[in-house]
N, CA, C and O atoms as CSV, one atom per row, in Angstrom:
chain,resi,resn,atom,element,x,y,z
A,1,MET,N,N,0.835,-1.175,0.000
A,1,MET,CA,C,0.000,0.000,0.000
A,1,MET,C,C,0.884,1.244,0.000
A,1,MET,O,O,1.914,1.282,0.674
A,2,ALA,N,N,0.484,2.238,-0.744
A,2,ALA,CA,C,1.255,3.467,-0.864
A,2,ALA,C,C,1.214,4.261,0.441
A,2,ALA,O,O,0.219,4.249,1.165
A,3,LYS,N,N,2.310,4.942,0.718
A,3,LYS,CA,C,2.392,5.757,1.914
A,3,LYS,C,C,1.493,6.979,1.759
A,3,LYS,O,O,1.472,7.616,0.706
A,4,VAL,N,N,0.753,7.299,2.818
A,4,VAL,CA,C,-0.090,8.492,2.806
A,4,VAL,C,C,0.704,9.609,3.463
A,4,VAL,O,O,1.137,9.477,4.608
A,5,HIS,N,N,0.894,10.684,2.759
A,5,HIS,CA,C,1.747,11.754,3.232
A,5,HIS,C,C,1.018,12.697,4.176
A,5,HIS,O,O,-0.210,12.691,4.262
A,6,THR,N,N,1.788,13.496,4.872
A,6,THR,CA,C,1.293,14.361,5.930
A,6,THR,C,C,0.179,15.281,5.453
A,6,THR,O,O,-0.801,15.482,6.170
A,7,ARG,N,N,0.310,15.836,4.268
A,7,ARG,CA,C,-0.701,16.755,3.760
A,7,ARG,C,C,-2.073,16.080,3.689
A,7,ARG,O,O,-3.087,16.661,4.078
A,8,ALA,N,N,-2.085,14.844,3.185
A,8,ALA,CA,C,-3.339,14.096,3.071
A,8,ALA,C,C,-3.895,13.755,4.451
A,8,ALA,O,O,-5.107,13.799,4.662
A,9,LYS,N,N,-3.017,13.418,5.382
A,9,LYS,CA,C,-3.462,13.092,6.733
A,9,LYS,C,C,-4.033,14.325,7.429
A,9,LYS,O,O,-5.016,14.222,8.162
A,10,ARG,N,N,-3.424,15.485,7.206
A,10,ARG,CA,C,-3.954,16.729,7.798
A,10,ARG,C,C,-5.350,17.020,7.260
A,10,ARG,O,O,-6.231,17.460,7.999
A,11,ARG,N,N,-5.542,16.771,5.977
A,11,ARG,CA,C,-6.844,16.989,5.352
A,11,ARG,C,C,-7.916,16.094,5.990
A,11,ARG,O,O,-9.063,16.506,6.159
A,12,LEU,N,N,-7.521,14.865,6.341
A,12,LEU,CA,C,-8.446,13.915,6.960
A,12,LEU,C,C,-8.505,14.032,8.482
A,12,LEU,O,O,-9.235,13.293,9.143
A,13,LYS,N,N,-7.730,14.967,9.028
A,13,LYS,CA,C,-7.665,15.200,10.475
A,13,LYS,C,C,-7.235,13.950,11.225
A,13,LYS,O,O,-7.866,13.542,12.200
A,14,VAL,N,N,-6.136,13.346,10.746
A,14,VAL,CA,C,-5.556,12.157,11.357
A,14,VAL,C,C,-4.151,12.522,11.802
A,14,VAL,O,O,-3.455,13.264,11.109
A,15,GLY,N,N,-3.724,12.010,12.952
A,15,GLY,CA,C,-2.368,12.262,13.418
A,15,GLY,C,C,-1.348,11.740,12.424
A,15,GLY,O,O,-1.573,10.718,11.775
A,16,THR,N,N,-0.231,12.434,12.302
A,16,THR,CA,C,0.767,12.059,11.303
A,16,THR,C,C,1.501,10.779,11.677
A,16,THR,O,O,2.110,10.146,10.814
A,17,HIS,N,N,1.455,10.387,12.941
A,17,HIS,CA,C,2.200,9.220,13.396
A,17,HIS,C,C,1.373,7.936,13.377
A,17,HIS,O,O,1.883,6.883,13.759
A,18,ARG,N,N,0.140,7.990,12.952
A,18,ARG,CA,C,-0.684,6.783,12.985
A,18,ARG,C,C,-1.528,6.613,11.733
A,18,ARG,O,O,-1.770,7.564,10.990
A,19,GLY,N,N,-1.967,5.385,11.517
A,19,GLY,CA,C,-2.840,5.093,10.393
A,19,GLY,C,C,-4.276,5.434,10.768
A,19,GLY,O,O,-4.531,5.946,11.858
A,20,SER,N,N,-5.187,5.160,9.892
A,20,SER,CA,C,-6.584,5.453,10.174
A,20,SER,C,C,-7.468,4.518,9.380
A,20,SER,O,O,-7.058,4.017,8.333
A,21,GLY,N,N,-8.680,4.273,9.864
A,21,GLY,CA,C,-9.643,3.455,9.137
A,21,GLY,C,C,-10.024,4.093,7.818
A,21,GLY,O,O,-10.346,3.397,6.855
A,22,LYS,N,N,-9.987,5.438,7.770
A,22,LYS,CA,C,-10.328,6.143,6.536
A,22,LYS,C,C,-9.262,5.918,5.462
A,22,LYS,O,O,-9.562,5.918,4.268
A,23,ILE,N,N,-8.035,5.731,5.894
A,23,ILE,CA,C,-6.935,5.601,4.951
A,23,ILE,C,C,-6.610,4.132,4.663
A,23,ILE,O,O,-6.539,3.719,3.505
A,24,ASN,N,N,-6.416,3.362,5.713
A,24,ASN,CA,C,-5.967,1.991,5.557
A,24,ASN,C,C,-7.105,0.971,5.529
A,24,ASN,O,O,-6.845,-0.224,5.386
A,25,GLY,N,N,-8.333,1.403,5.658
A,25,GLY,CA,C,-9.460,0.484,5.698
A,25,GLY,C,C,-9.786,0.116,7.134
A,25,GLY,O,O,-8.974,0.337,8.031
A,26,PRO,N,N,-10.973,-0.448,7.360
A,26,PRO,CA,C,-11.367,-0.775,8.732
A,26,PRO,C,C,-10.535,-1.931,9.294
A,26,PRO,O,O,-10.054,-2.787,8.551
A,27,LYS,N,N,-10.378,-1.940,10.601
A,27,LYS,CA,C,-9.596,-2.977,11.261
A,27,LYS,C,C,-10.378,-4.288,11.242
A,27,LYS,O,O,-11.582,-4.308,11.499
A,28,LYS,N,N,-9.685,-5.370,10.939
A,28,LYS,CA,C,-10.317,-6.674,10.851
A,28,LYS,C,C,-10.565,-7.228,12.255
A,28,LYS,O,O,-9.673,-7.204,13.104
A,29,LYS,N,N,-11.766,-7.721,12.491
A,29,LYS,CA,C,-12.082,-8.297,13.793
A,29,LYS,C,C,-11.639,-9.746,13.841
A,29,LYS,O,O,-11.687,-10.454,12.835
A,30,GLY,N,N,-11.211,-10.179,15.004
A,30,GLY,CA,C,-10.789,-11.563,15.191
A,30,GLY,C,C,-11.992,-12.482,15.396
A,30,GLY,O,O,-13.133,-12.023,15.447
A,31,ALA,N,N,-11.733,-13.749,15.510
A,31,ALA,CA,C,-12.787,-14.733,15.710
A,31,ALA,C,C,-13.391,-14.583,17.103
A,31,ALA,O,O,-12.708,-14.178,18.043
A,32,LYS,N,N,-14.675,-14.913,17.230
A,32,LYS,CA,C,-15.355,-14.835,18.511
A,32,LYS,C,C,-14.898,-15.997,19.387
A,32,LYS,O,O,-14.866,-17.146,18.945
A,33,THR,N,N,-14.544,-15.687,20.636
A,33,THR,CA,C,-14.092,-16.718,21.559
A,33,THR,C,C,-14.969,-16.711,22.802
A,33,THR,O,O,-15.643,-15.723,23.095
A,34,PHE,N,N,-14.953,-17.827,23.531
A,34,PHE,CA,C,-15.792,-18.007,24.712
A,34,PHE,C,C,-14.945,-18.547,25.851
A,34,PHE,O,O,-13.979,-19.276,25.626
A,35,LYS,N,N,-15.314,-18.183,27.087
A,35,LYS,CA,C,-14.535,-18.612,28.246
A,35,LYS,C,C,-14.767,-20.075,28.588
A,35,LYS,O,O,-13.859,-20.736,29.092
A,36,THR,N,N,-15.954,-20.591,28.329
A,36,THR,CA,C,-16.240,-21.988,28.639
A,36,THR,C,C,-16.845,-22.686,27.425
A,36,THR,O,O,-17.375,-22.046,26.517
A,37,GLU,N,N,-16.753,-24.011,27.433
A,37,GLU,CA,C,-17.355,-24.792,26.354
A,37,GLU,C,C,-18.868,-24.642,26.376
A,37,GLU,O,O,-19.515,-24.619,25.329
A,38,LYS,N,N,-19.419,-24.542,27.559
A,38,LYS,CA,C,-20.870,-24.407,27.719
A,38,LYS,C,C,-21.378,-23.120,27.048
A,38,LYS,O,O,-22.410,-23.124,26.378
A,39,ASP,N,N,-20.641,-22.030,27.239
A,39,ASP,CA,C,-21.010,-20.755,26.612
A,39,ASP,C,C,-20.957,-20.852,25.088
A,39,ASP,O,O,-21.819,-20.311,24.395
A,40,ALA,N,N,-19.957,-21.534,24.578
A,40,ALA,CA,C,-19.805,-21.695,23.128
A,40,ALA,C,C,-20.957,-22.521,22.563
A,40,ALA,O,O,-21.505,-22.187,21.512
A,41,GLN,N,N,-21.324,-23.592,23.253
A,41,GLN,CA,C,-22.430,-24.436,22.803
A,41,GLN,C,C,-23.749,-23.677,22.853
A,41,GLN,O,O,-24.590,-23.835,21.968
A,42,LYS,N,N,-23.934,-22.858,23.876
A,42,LYS,CA,C,-25.149,-22.052,24.003
A,42,LYS,C,C,-25.252,-21.054,22.848
A,42,LYS,O,O,-26.325,-20.884,22.268
A,43,TYR,N,N,-24.141,-20.396,22.514
A,43,TYR,CA,C,-24.111,-19.442,21.407
A,43,TYR,C,C,-24.437,-20.132,20.086
A,43,TYR,O,O,-25.182,-19.596,19.266
A,44,ALA,N,N,-23.877,-21.323,19.886
A,44,ALA,CA,C,-24.112,-22.071,18.652
A,44,ALA,C,C,-25.584,-22.446,18.513
A,44,ALA,O,O,-26.150,-22.344,17.424
A,45,SER,N,N,-26.201,-22.876,19.596
A,45,SER,CA,C,-27.616,-23.261,19.520
A,45,SER,C,C,-28.517,-22.049,19.299
A,45,SER,O,O,-29.516,-22.145,18.586
A,46,GLU,N,N,-28.178,-20.912,19.901
A,46,GLU,CA,C,-28.981,-19.696,19.733
A,46,GLU,C,C,-28.887,-19.144,18.313
A,46,GLU,O,O,-29.844,-18.552,17.815
A,47,ASN,N,N,-27.739,-19.334,17.659
A,47,ASN,CA,C,-27.527,-18.781,16.329
A,47,ASN,C,C,-27.693,-19.796,15.207
A,47,ASN,O,O,-27.338,-19.512,14.063
A,48,GLY,N,N,-28.222,-20.966,15.514
A,48,GLY,CA,C,-28.539,-21.958,14.488
A,48,GLY,C,C,-27.337,-22.629,13.853
A,48,GLY,O,O,-27.407,-23.071,12.705
A,49,ILE,N,N,-26.249,-22.711,14.575
A,49,ILE,CA,C,-25.067,-23.405,14.056
A,49,ILE,C,C,-25.194,-24.874,14.461
A,49,ILE,O,O,-25.136,-25.208,15.645
A,50,VAL,N,N,-25.368,-25.738,13.473
A,50,VAL,CA,C,-25.638,-27.146,13.765
A,50,VAL,C,C,-24.362,-27.979,13.815
A,50,VAL,O,O,-24.077,-28.622,14.825
A,51,SER,N,N,-23.598,-27.969,12.732
A,51,SER,CA,C,-22.371,-28.772,12.722
A,51,SER,C,C,-21.172,-27.861,12.967
A,51,SER,O,O,-20.838,-27.012,12.140
A,52,TYR,N,N,-20.545,-28.050,14.097
A,52,TYR,CA,C,-19.398,-27.236,14.471
A,52,TYR,C,C,-18.432,-28.049,15.317
A,52,TYR,O,O,-18.743,-29.141,15.795
A,53,GLU,N,N,-17.258,-27.476,15.481
A,53,GLU,CA,C,-16.212,-28.104,16.280
A,53,GLU,C,C,-15.649,-27.023,17.185
A,53,GLU,O,O,-15.491,-25.881,16.754
A,54,LEU,N,N,-15.344,-27.360,18.426
A,54,LEU,CA,C,-14.756,-26.390,19.338
A,54,LEU,C,C,-13.240,-26.531,19.321
A,54,LEU,O,O,-12.702,-27.631,19.446
A,55,LYS,N,N,-12.565,-25.403,19.166
A,55,LYS,CA,C,-11.114,-25.375,19.135
A,55,LYS,C,C,-10.646,-24.614,20.369
A,55,LYS,O,O,-11.150,-23.528,20.654
A,56,SER,N,N,-9.688,-25.175,21.102
A,56,SER,CA,C,-9.172,-24.472,22.273
A,56,SER,C,C,-8.074,-23.506,21.838
A,56,SER,O,O,-7.161,-23.876,21.100
A,57,VAL,N,N,-8.177,-22.275,22.300
A,57,VAL,CA,C,-7.208,-21.233,21.955
A,57,VAL,C,C,-6.732,-20.553,23.241
A,57,VAL,O,O,-7.266,-20.814,24.319
A,58,LYS,N,N,-5.751,-19.700,23.127
A,58,LYS,CA,C,-5.197,-18.958,24.274
A,58,LYS,C,C,-4.756,-19.899,25.395
A,58,LYS,O,O,-5.172,-19.748,26.543
A,59,LYS,N,N,-3.915,-20.864,25.052
A,59,LYS,CA,C,-3.387,-21.835,26.024
A,59,LYS,C,C,-4.513,-22.570,26.748
A,59,LYS,O,O,-4.467,-22.779,27.960
A,60,GLU,N,N,-5.525,-22.957,25.967
A,60,GLU,CA,C,-6.674,-23.730,26.440
A,60,GLU,C,C,-7.492,-23.002,27.500
A,60,GLU,O,O,-8.110,-23.642,28.351
A,61,LYS,N,N,-7.502,-21.665,27.459
A,61,LYS,CA,C,-8.313,-20.888,28.388
A,61,LYS,C,C,-9.576,-20.365,27.719
A,61,LYS,O,O,-10.508,-19.936,28.400
A,62,LYS,N,N,-9.613,-20.397,26.390
A,62,LYS,CA,C,-10.793,-19.942,25.652
A,62,LYS,C,C,-11.110,-20.932,24.550
A,62,LYS,O,O,-10.278,-21.759,24.177
A,63,PHE,N,N,-12.331,-20.836,24.033
A,63,PHE,CA,C,-12.778,-21.754,22.991
A,63,PHE,C,C,-13.349,-20.978,21.818
A,63,PHE,O,O,-13.958,-19.922,21.987
A,64,GLN,N,N,-13.143,-21.515,20.642
A,64,GLN,CA,C,-13.608,-20.878,19.407
A,64,GLN,C,C,-14.436,-21.896,18.626
A,64,GLN,O,O,-14.090,-23.076,18.566
A,65,ILE,N,N,-15.533,-21.426,18.029
A,65,ILE,CA,C,-16.404,-22.292,17.222
A,65,ILE,C,C,-15.892,-22.310,15.783
A,65,ILE,O,O,-15.677,-21.262,15.174
A,66,ILE,N,N,-15.702,-23.509,15.253
A,66,ILE,CA,C,-15.313,-23.676,13.856
A,66,ILE,C,C,-16.429,-24.456,13.170
A,66,ILE,O,O,-16.693,-25.611,13.505
A,67,GLU,N,N,-17.079,-23.809,12.204
A,67,GLU,CA,C,-18.183,-24.472,11.490
A,67,GLU,C,C,-17.643,-25.505,10.520
A,67,GLU,O,O,-16.637,-25.287,9.846
A,68,LYS,N,N,-18.331,-26.634,10.465
A,68,LYS,CA,C,-17.976,-27.684,9.508
A,68,LYS,C,C,-18.844,-27.501,8.281
A,68,LYS,O,O,-20.062,-27.364,8.390
A,69,GLY,N,N,-18.226,-27.498,7.120
A,69,GLY,CA,C,-18.932,-27.234,5.879
A,69,GLY,C,C,-19.544,-28.446,5.343
A,69,GLY,O,O,-20.183,-28.402,4.291
């Protein structure tokens, strides 16, 4: 991606030392995680996710739902 110069950043009212959603695009959100397996299963049932697999993340302290296609 091309560098956005100070003049353009001033026009957009963005600090010269940082990027911006207006310039670099919106920040990508990470996958939804849950503290317990029970919470993940509850979320899946509420949102109609039928075939899924739970993956342990963050040193097995959180769980993530992976849909099976």
